C-alpha positions as CSV (number, residue, x, y, z in Angstrom):
1,M,-0.3,-0.3,0.2
2,S,2.9,2.4,0.8
3,S,4.2,2.5,-2.8
4,I,0.5,3.4,-4.1
5,K,0.8,6.2,-1.6
6,K,4.0,7.4,-2.7
7,F,2.9,7.3,-6.3
8,F,-0.1,9.3,-5.9
9,T,2.0,11.6,-3.3
10,K,4.5,12.0,-5.8
11,H,2.1,12.9,-8.7
12,A,0.0,15.5,-6.6
13,M,3.2,17.5,-5.8
14,Q,3.7,17.7,-9.7
15,I,0.3,19.0,-10.3
16,R,0.6,22.6,-9.7
17,G,-2.0,25.5,-10.2
18,F,-1.9,28.6,-12.7
19,T,0.0,31.5,-11.8
20,L,-1.2,34.8,-11.0
21,V,0.2,36.3,-14.5
22,E,-0.9,33.5,-16.3
23,I,-4.4,34.0,-15.2
24,M,-4.0,37.6,-16.0
25,F,-2.7,36.9,-19.4
26,A,-5.5,34.8,-20.3
27,M,-7.9,37.1,-19.0
28,G,-6.3,39.9,-21.1
29,I,-6.6,37.5,-24.1
30,F,-10.4,36.8,-23.2
31,I,-11.2,40.4,-22.8
32,L,-9.4,41.6,-26.0
33,L,-11.5,38.6,-28.0
34,M,-14.9,39.6,-26.2
35,W,-14.2,43.4,-27.2
36,S,-13.7,42.4,-30.9
37,V,-17.0,40.4,-31.0
38,A,-18.9,43.4,-29.4
39,H,-16.9,45.7,-31.8
40,S,-18.2,43.2,-34.8
41,L,-21.7,43.2,-33.3
42,V,-22.1,47.0,-33.2
43,Y,-20.9,47.4,-36.4
44,S,-23.1,44.6,-38.4
45,Y,-26.1,46.6,-36.6
46,A,-25.1,49.6,-38.1
47,V,-24.7,48.3,-41.5
48,L,-27.9,46.2,-41.4
49,E,-29.8,49.6,-40.2
50,I,-28.1,51.5,-43.3
51,Q,-29.1,48.4,-45.6
52,E,-32.8,48.7,-43.9
53,Q,-33.1,52.6,-44.7
54,R,-31.8,51.9,-48.3
55,N,-34.4,49.4,-48.9
56,T,-37.3,51.6,-47.5
57,A,-35.7,54.6,-49.8
58,L,-35.9,52.3,-52.9
59,A,-39.2,51.3,-52.3
60,S,-40.4,55.0,-51.7
61,C,-38.6,55.5,-55.3
62,Q,-40.5,52.8,-56.9
63,A,-43.7,53.9,-55.2
64,V,-43.2,57.6,-57.1
65,L,-42.7,55.6,-60.1
66,A,-45.7,53.2,-59.9
67,A,-47.6,56.3,-59.0
68,M,-46.5,57.8,-62.4
69,R,-47.2,54.7,-64.6
70,E,-50.7,54.8,-63.0
71,L,-50.9,58.5,-64.0
72,S,-49.8,57.7,-67.5
73,Y,-52.3,54.9,-67.9
74,N,-55.3,56.6,-66.5
75,T,-54.9,59.9,-68.2
76,Q,-57.6,62.6,-67.9
77,E,-57.6,66.1,-69.0
78,S,-57.1,68.7,-66.6
79,A,-56.9,72.5,-66.5
80,D,-53.2,72.1,-68.0
81,C,-53.6,69.3,-70.2
82,T,-56.4,70.4,-72.7
83,G,-56.7,72.5,-75.9
84,G,-55.3,70.2,-78.4
85,R,-52.5,69.0,-76.1
86,P,-51.9,65.3,-75.8
87,V,-52.6,64.4,-72.4
88,F,-49.4,61.8,-72.0
89,P,-46.3,63.8,-71.6
90,C,-48.4,66.8,-70.0
91,V,-50.0,65.0,-67.0
92,L,-46.5,63.1,-66.3
93,L,-44.7,66.7,-66.3
94,N,-47.5,68.4,-64.3
95,Y,-46.9,65.7,-61.7
96,S,-43.1,65.9,-61.8
97,N,-43.6,69.9,-60.9
98,S,-46.2,69.5,-58.4
99,F,-43.9,66.7,-56.7
100,P,-42.7,68.4,-53.6
101,E,-38.7,68.3,-53.0
102,T,-39.5,68.1,-49.1
103,L,-42.4,67.9,-46.4
104,E,-41.0,70.9,-44.8
105,G,-43.6,73.5,-44.7
106,A,-46.1,71.7,-46.5
107,S,-49.9,72.4,-46.6
108,A,-52.2,69.4,-45.6
109,A,-53.3,68.9,-49.3
110,V,-49.8,68.4,-50.1
111,L,-49.0,66.1,-47.1
112,N,-52.2,64.0,-48.0
113,Q,-51.2,63.5,-51.4
114,Y,-47.6,63.1,-51.3
115,G,-46.6,62.5,-47.6
116,S,-46.7,58.4,-47.7
117,F,-43.7,58.5,-50.0
118,F,-41.6,60.4,-47.3
119,T,-40.6,57.8,-44.8
120,L,-37.2,58.6,-43.8
121,R,-35.5,61.3,-41.8
122,E,-35.2,64.6,-43.8
123,Q,-35.9,62.7,-46.8
124,Q,-35.8,64.7,-50.3
125,F,-37.1,63.8,-54.0
126,Q,-35.9,64.7,-57.0
127,L,-37.7,63.8,-60.3
128,E,-35.9,64.0,-63.4
129,M,-37.6,63.5,-66.5
130,R,-35.8,62.9,-70.3
131,D,-36.2,62.1,-73.9
132,D,-34.1,59.4,-76.2
133,D,-31.5,61.9,-76.6
134,G,-31.1,63.1,-72.6
135,A,-32.9,66.4,-73.2
136,P,-35.5,67.2,-71.0
137,A,-39.2,65.8,-71.5
138,Q,-41.6,68.4,-73.3
139,T,-45.1,68.5,-74.3
140,S,-46.6,70.2,-77.2
141,V,-49.8,70.9,-79.0
142,V,-48.0,69.4,-82.0
143,A,-47.7,65.6,-81.6
144,A,-44.5,65.3,-83.2
145,M,-43.1,67.4,-80.6
146,N,-44.0,65.3,-77.5
147,T,-41.6,63.4,-75.6
148,N,-42.8,59.7,-76.0
149,P,-41.2,57.5,-74.2
150,V,-40.6,59.4,-71.1
151,Y,-37.5,58.5,-69.1
152,V,-37.9,58.7,-65.7
153,T,-35.4,59.1,-62.7
154,V,-36.5,59.3,-59.3
155,T,-33.8,60.1,-56.8
156,T,-34.0,60.3,-53.0
157,T,-31.6,61.6,-50.1
158,W,-32.2,61.0,-46.2
159,L,-30.2,61.8,-43.3
160,G,-29.0,58.5,-41.7
161,A,-27.1,57.3,-39.2
162,R,-24.2,59.8,-37.9
163,N,-25.9,62.5,-39.6
164,H,-24.3,61.1,-43.1
165,R,-26.6,61.8,-46.0
166,F,-27.2,58.8,-48.3
167,T,-28.7,58.8,-51.8
168,V,-30.7,55.9,-53.9
169,S,-32.3,56.3,-57.5
170,A,-34.4,54.1,-59.6
171,S,-35.6,54.8,-63.3
172,A,-37.9,53.6,-65.6
173,I,-39.1,54.2,-69.2
174,I,-42.8,55.4,-69.3
175,T,-44.8,55.6,-72.3
176,N,-48.4,55.5,-73.2
177,S,-48.6,53.1,-76.1
């Protein structure tokens, strides 16, 4: 029995614990690793938030284009688009001219008509309408002078995280035929 006791006693004396320096070094590595994981999570959240805002902005641009397409399909004469003037490019140009750049100081009527497009902080819109050659779209009493099709680009900007201004655009070709 004494040999077994000697064996266990000999091995027990050889097994020792960690020193304070080793524990501090391991804790330092662990803290550094946890800090980098936390930093990555915060960065990932910021990127995810920006991407969500971009998706929302693109959906807003597409909604404006859809409203313009609907307007071109269901054209109706108005006070500005009568008198022999073809209705198609005229209604799009009127819509573009009446579309507010921002909702700052907008009336209740403007808020009712266009407010659903403005979903982001300090969002602004710019509508650009061009012809085949890149010149501004136009409407005329002479049918041959009307722009058809109309190349429409809707650009929106908004204030995102850390007060950075972001921009998204969507384009479409709208025609009445």
